[in-house]
C-alpha positions in Angstrom: 0.1 0.0 0.0 2.9 2.4 0.8 3.5 3.8 -2.9 -0.1 5.0 -2.9 0.1 6.8 0.3 3.6 7.4 0.8 6.6 9.6 -0.6 10.1 10.2 0.5 11.5 13.8 -0.5 15.3 14.1 -0.1 16.8 17.3 0.6 17.9 17.9 -2.9 14.4 17.7 -3.9 14.4 13.6 -5.2 11.5 12.0 -4.7 10.6 8.0 -4.2 7.4 6.5 -3.7 7.2 4.9 -0.5 8.4 6.1 2.6 12.4 4.4 2.8 14.8 4.8 0.0 16.2 1.4 1.6 13.0 -0.5 0.8 12.4 1.2 -2.6 15.5 3.1 -4.0 13.9 4.1 -7.4 14.0 8.2 -7.8 11.0 8.9 -9.7 11.5 12.7 -10.1 12.8 16.0 -8.7 10.6 18.7 -7.0 13.2 21.5 -8.4 12.3 20.3 -11.9 8.5 19.2 -11.9 5.6 19.8 -9.6 4.6 16.7 -7.5 1.6 16.0 -9.6 3.7 15.7 -12.4 6.2 13.3 -11.0 3.3 11.0 -9.5 1.9 10.8 -13.2 5.1 9.8 -14.8 5.6 6.6 -16.6 8.1 5.7 -13.9 5.8 6.0 -11.0 2.8 4.2 -13.1 5.4 1.3 -13.6 6.2 0.9 -9.7 2.5 1.2 -9.1 1.7 -1.3 -11.4 4.3 -3.7 -9.6 2.3 -3.3 -6.5 -1.0 -4.1 -8.3 0.0 -7.3 -9.9 2.0 -8.5 -6.7 5.8 -8.5 -8.5 7.2 -5.9 -6.2 10.2 -5.7 -8.7 11.0 -2.2 -7.5 11.3 -3.4 -3.8 14.1 -4.4 -1.7 12.9 -7.5 -0.1 16.1 -8.0 2.0 15.5 -4.5 3.8 11.8 -4.2 3.6 10.3 -4.3 7.1 6.9 -4.9 6.0 7.6 -7.7 3.9 9.9 -9.2 6.4 7.3 -8.9 9.2 4.3 -10.2 7.1 2.6 -6.9 7.0 1.8 -6.4 3.3 -1.9 -5.5 2.9 -4.4 -7.5 1.1 -7.3 -6.4 -1.0 -9.4 -6.8 2.2 -6.9 -4.7 4.6 -6.4 -1.4 2.4 -8.1 1.7 2.9 -11.3 2.4 0.6 -9.4 5.1 -1.3 -6.6 2.7 -1.8 -8.9 0.1 -3.1 -10.0 2.6 -5.8 -6.6 3.2 -6.8 -5.2 -0.3 -7.3 -7.6 -1.0 -10.0 -5.4 1.3 -12.4 -1.8 2.2 -12.1 -2.5 5.8 -13.7 -4.6 6.8 -10.7 -3.2 8.5 -7.7 -3.7 10.7 -4.9 -1.1 13.4 -3.4 0.2 11.0 -0.8 -0.8 11.9 2.9 2.6 10.1 4.3 5.5 12.2 3.6 9.1 11.1 4.7 12.1 14.2 4.7 15.4 12.5 4.5 18.9 13.6 3.3 20.2 16.0 6.0 23.0 14.4 7.3 23.8 17.0 9.8 24.3 14.9 13.3 26.0 15.3 16.6 27.3 11.8 16.5 29.7 9.7 14.1 28.4 6.3 14.3 31.2 4.1 12.6 28.5 2.2 10.7 27.1 5.6 9.2 30.1 8.1 9.1 33.7 9.0 9.6 33.2 12.1 11.2 30.7 14.6 12.7 28.8 16.3 9.9 27.9 20.2 10.0 26.3 22.1 7.4 28.4 24.5 5.4 27.2 28.0 4.9 26.5 27.5 1.3 24.7 24.2 1.8 22.5 25.7 4.5 21.2 28.3 1.9 20.9 25.7 -0.8 18.8 23.4 1.4 16.7 26.4 2.4 15.6 27.0 -0.8 14.9 23.4 -1.4 12.8 23.4 2.0 11.0 26.2 0.5 10.2 24.4 -2.6 9.1 21.3 -0.5 6.8 23.6 1.7 5.2 25.1 -1.5 4.6 21.7 -2.9 3.2 19.9 0.2 2.2 22.5 2.9 1.3 25.7 1.0 -2.5 25.2 1.3 -4.5 24.8 4.4 -6.2 21.2 4.4 -8.2 19.2 6.9 -6.8 16.0 5.2 -4.6 13.7 7.5 -1.1 14.5 6.8 1.7 12.5 8.3 5.3 14.0 8.4 8.2 11.7 9.0 11.7 13.1 10.0 14.5 11.8 9.6 16.6 8.9 9.6 19.6 10.0 7.8 20.9 12.6 10.4 19.7 14.1 13.7 16.6 16.3 13.9 17.5 18.0 17.0 21.0 19.0 15.6 20.0 20.1 12.2 19.0 23.9 12.0 17.4 23.1 8.6 14.9 20.6 10.1 14.1 22.5 13.0 13.4 25.6 10.9 11.4 23.5 8.7 9.4 22.1 11.3 8.8 25.8 13.0 7.0 26.9 9.9 4.5 24.3 10.1 1.3 25.7 11.6 -1.3 23.6 13.3 -3.9 25.8 12.5 -3.8 25.5 8.7 -3.3 21.7 9.1 -5.5 20.3 11.9 -5.0 16.7 11.2 -1.2 16.9 10.8 1.0 14.0 12.4 4.4 14.2 13.2 6.9 11.1 13.4 10.4 11.7 14.9 13.5 9.5 14.3 16.3 10.6 16.3 19.4 9.4 18.6 17.6 11.5 21.5 20.7 13.0 23.0 19.7 16.6 22.1 15.9 16.0 22.4 15.6 17.5 25.8 17.9 20.7 25.1 15.8 21.4 21.8 12.4 20.2 22.4 11.1 23.7 23.0 11.8 24.4 19.4 9.0 21.9 18.4 6.7 22.3 21.4 4.3 24.1 19.4 3.8 20.5 17.5 3.5 18.6 20.5 -0.5 17.9 20.0 0.5 16.4 16.4 3.4 14.0 17.8 2.4 10.4 17.2 5.6 8.5 16.9 9.1 8.9 18.2 11.7 6.3 17.2 15.3 6.4 19.1 18.3 4.8 17.5 20.6 3.2 20.5 22.2 0.1 19.0 23.4 -0.8 22.5 22.6 -2.1 25.9 25.7 -1.4 28.0 27.7 1.8 28.2 30.7 -0.2 26.8 29.2 -0.8 23.5 27.2 2.4 23.4 30.4 4.6 23.1 31.6 2.6 20.3 28.9 2.2 18.0 27.3 5.2 18.9 30.6 7.4 18.6 30.4 10.9 20.3 27.5 10.0 22.8 27.4 8.6 26.3 25.5 6.1 28.1 24.4 8.9 31.0 23.2 11.2 28.0 21.1 8.4 26.8 19.4 7.1 30.0 18.8 11.0 30.7 17.1 11.3 27.4 15.2 8.1 27.6 13.9 9.2 30.9 12.8 12.7 29.5 11.2 10.7 26.4 9.3 8.5 28.7 7.8 11.1 30.7 6.8 12.7 27.2 5.4 9.7 26.2 2.9 9.7 28.9 2.0 13.2 28.9 1.5 13.3 25.0 0.5 9.7 24.2 2.8 9.0 21.3 4.1 5.6 20.1 7.6 5.0 21.6 10.0 3.0 19.7 13.7 2.2 19.6 15.9 0.5 17.2 19.2 -1.6 17.3 21.0 -2.0 14.0 22.8 -5.3 14.7 26.6 -5.8 14.0 29.3 -7.8 15.3 30.0 -5.5 18.4 26.6 -5.6 19.8 24.6 -8.8 18.8 25.4 -10.4 22.3 23.3 -7.6 23.7 20.1 -8.6 21.8 17.8 -9.8 24.5 19.6 -7.0 27.2 18.4 -4.5 24.7 14.7 -5.6 24.7 14.8 -5.6 28.6 16.5 -2.1 28.6 13.9 -0.4 26.3 11.0 -2.0 28.3 12.0 -0.5 31.3 11.2 2.7 29.8 7.9 1.7 28.5 8.9 1.4 24.8 6.1 0.4 22.7 8.1 -1.1 19.8 11.6 -2.6 19.9 12.9 -2.7 16.4 16.0 -4.9 15.0 17.7 -4.2 11.9 20.4 -5.8 9.7 23.2 -3.5 9.3 23.8 -1.7 6.0 27.1 -0.2 4.5 27.3 3.5 4.7 30.8 4.3 5.9 33.1 1.1 5.8 35.2 -0.7 3.2 33.8 -3.7 1.7 36.3 -5.8 4.2 34.9 -3.8 7.3 31.5 -4.4 6.3 32.0 -8.1 6.0 33.6 -8.0 9.6 30.5 -6.3 10.9 27.8 -7.6 8.9 26.8 -10.6 11.5 23.7 -11.5 9.8 25.7 -12.5 6.5 25.7 -16.5 6.4 29.3 -16.9 6.0 30.1 -14.6 9.2 31.8 -16.7 11.8 29.4 -15.4 14.5 26.2 -15.7 12.3 24.8 -19.0 14.2 25.4 -17.3 17.5 23.8 -14.2 16.3 21.0 -15.9 15.2 20.6 -17.9 18.3 20.5 -14.7 20.1 18.0 -13.1 17.9 15.6 -16.2 18.2 15.5 -15.5 21.9 13.4 -12.3 21.3 11.6 -13.3 17.9 8.2 -14.0 19.5 8.5 -11.5 22.3 5.7 -8.9 22.3 6.5 -5.7 20.6 9.5 -7.0 18.8 9.9 -6.0 15.2 12.3 -7.0 12.4 14.1 -5.5 9.2 15.9 -7.6 7.0 16.8 -10.2 9.5 14.3 -13.0 9.1 
């Protein structure tokens, strides 16, 4: 259903159907060159929608798609009525109500699996991205509407470290978008310090996902380079309190690698102690390592020497309530 209701927009204006570039990597157009309506009516967009209609899913990456991995694909009986009307013809589309904004790599951490150093924006990049932000706003939020709109930010960097993303969110008025919903992905460490900058959107916050990747201080300082366990536990207490105040869905994520697979079950227990609603486990992707380094860290590769041990550890949480898996089973 996702390619009928969701898009991902990158900070260079690129648009993908579905909300995750890893799950469906094909770019169907760019907002700096065409309107969203033109992009969604393009032959490529139609071919992607047709692949969902006929069940081939040829543009999807089954290895990383969490929906496929967890058996959550919709059937004709479970899709909403508006989507039932669309899946009769790949030329039909609606302006997606679920928008994922990705691509800003600014972050306060330099996790080895993601980057080699802390990324800060350069002055010329800030101006360029501000222009993209304006184009995005004009395409997506320029007109008042009572339609449901879900905005998801951001897995490529850190929302609370990004002046661009914070400014983008500060421009959103709930008075014009009464059914707006916000989903946040973050490492959490700067959330308490900068939460006031998005406090006007508190009534709209429906989901907060915190990437952690560890269950001990020793592992955390390695896989989340630049952060401390004390900062994390303080952030988790703050977000636990916010969850109970605001009622949002509280999620955490562990990207499994050779450095942390022994803490899989311990991670589950740690997250449950903070009233987390869903604990996600994901297979590691390669963004910064050499091929050799990736082979050493990719513990869920069948050829990895610790594969059997990692699989055995993962099986201990496979059927636990609230556990969710991406690219592993």
